C-alpha positions as CSV (number, residue, x, y, z in Angstrom):
1,M,69.9,-234.8,-38.0
2,L,70.7,-234.5,-34.4
3,G,74.6,-233.6,-34.9
4,V,73.2,-230.9,-37.8
5,L,70.9,-229.4,-35.2
6,V,73.6,-229.1,-32.4
7,G,76.1,-227.4,-35.0
8,I,73.7,-225.0,-36.0
9,F,72.7,-223.8,-32.4
10,E,76.4,-224.1,-31.1
11,L,78.0,-222.4,-34.1
12,P,77.3,-218.8,-32.8
13,C,78.7,-219.7,-29.4
14,T,81.8,-221.6,-30.3
15,G,82.7,-220.7,-33.9
16,G,83.3,-216.9,-32.8
17,I,86.8,-217.9,-31.3
18,Y,87.8,-220.0,-34.5
19,L,86.9,-216.8,-36.6
20,A,88.8,-214.6,-34.5
21,I,92.1,-216.7,-34.5
22,L,91.6,-217.3,-38.1
23,S,91.5,-213.3,-38.8
24,L,94.6,-213.2,-36.6
25,L,96.2,-215.6,-38.7
26,S,95.4,-214.0,-41.7
27,H,96.6,-210.6,-40.8
28,R,99.0,-210.4,-37.7
29,M,100.2,-213.8,-36.7
30,T,102.2,-216.5,-38.6
31,L,100.8,-220.0,-38.5
32,Y,103.4,-221.1,-36.0
33,E,102.0,-218.1,-33.6
34,G,98.0,-219.1,-34.0
35,I,98.3,-222.8,-33.6
36,P,98.9,-222.5,-29.8
37,Y,95.5,-220.3,-29.6
38,L,93.6,-223.2,-31.3
39,L,95.1,-225.7,-29.3
40,H,94.4,-224.1,-26.0
41,Y,90.9,-223.2,-27.0
42,N,90.2,-226.8,-28.2
43,L,91.8,-228.0,-24.9
44,V,89.5,-225.7,-22.6
45,F,86.6,-226.4,-24.7
46,V,86.8,-230.3,-25.2
47,L,88.4,-231.5,-22.2
48,P,85.5,-230.9,-19.9
49,L,83.2,-232.6,-22.1
50,V,85.7,-235.8,-22.5
51,L,86.1,-235.7,-18.5
52,I,82.2,-235.6,-18.1
53,L,82.1,-238.6,-20.6
54,A,84.7,-240.8,-19.1
55,V,83.2,-240.0,-15.3
56,I,79.5,-241.1,-16.8
57,A,81.0,-244.1,-18.7
58,F,83.5,-245.5,-16.3
59,W,82.9,-244.4,-12.8
60,V,79.6,-242.7,-11.7
61,P,75.8,-243.7,-12.7
62,P,74.0,-240.9,-14.4
63,G,71.2,-241.0,-11.8
64,E,73.8,-240.7,-9.0
65,L,75.3,-237.7,-10.9
66,E,72.2,-236.1,-11.4
67,R,71.4,-236.5,-7.6
68,H,74.8,-235.2,-6.7
69,R,74.2,-232.1,-9.3
70,E,70.7,-231.5,-7.6
71,K,72.1,-231.4,-4.3
72,N,74.9,-229.1,-4.8
73,R,73.2,-226.7,-7.1
74,P,73.2,-223.6,-5.0
75,L,76.9,-224.0,-4.3
76,V,77.4,-224.6,-8.1
77,R,75.4,-221.5,-8.9
78,L,77.6,-219.4,-6.4
79,A,80.8,-220.6,-7.9
80,M,79.6,-219.6,-11.4
81,G,78.6,-216.3,-10.3
82,G,82.0,-215.8,-8.6
83,V,83.7,-216.8,-11.8
84,M,81.7,-214.2,-13.8
85,V,82.6,-211.5,-11.3
86,L,86.2,-212.4,-11.5
87,L,86.1,-212.6,-15.4
88,E,84.3,-209.0,-15.1
89,L,87.2,-207.6,-13.1
90,I,89.7,-209.0,-15.3
91,L,88.1,-207.4,-18.1
92,I,87.7,-203.9,-16.5
93,L,91.0,-203.6,-15.0
94,E,92.6,-205.1,-18.2
95,I,94.7,-207.9,-16.2
96,T,96.6,-210.3,-18.5
């Protein structure tokens, strides 16, 4: 049941990329041109989740990780804001 709920709520966020690539595949790309896009997206989307799971499972207890996260919250928010500004500049200036 929990998996179904997660799927329903994450689909609008994560499914758009898959649909866009599938659309490109059906109209403008061959399968061999589109597969690297799907592999790249899966690597970027799944790798951080796997790393977090590995860190919690093998190295750092969850309580310690939570304390570290709380202690560094302002720095993390600043970094996230910087990444957003950088992405905005890339989009506005059409940097590829």
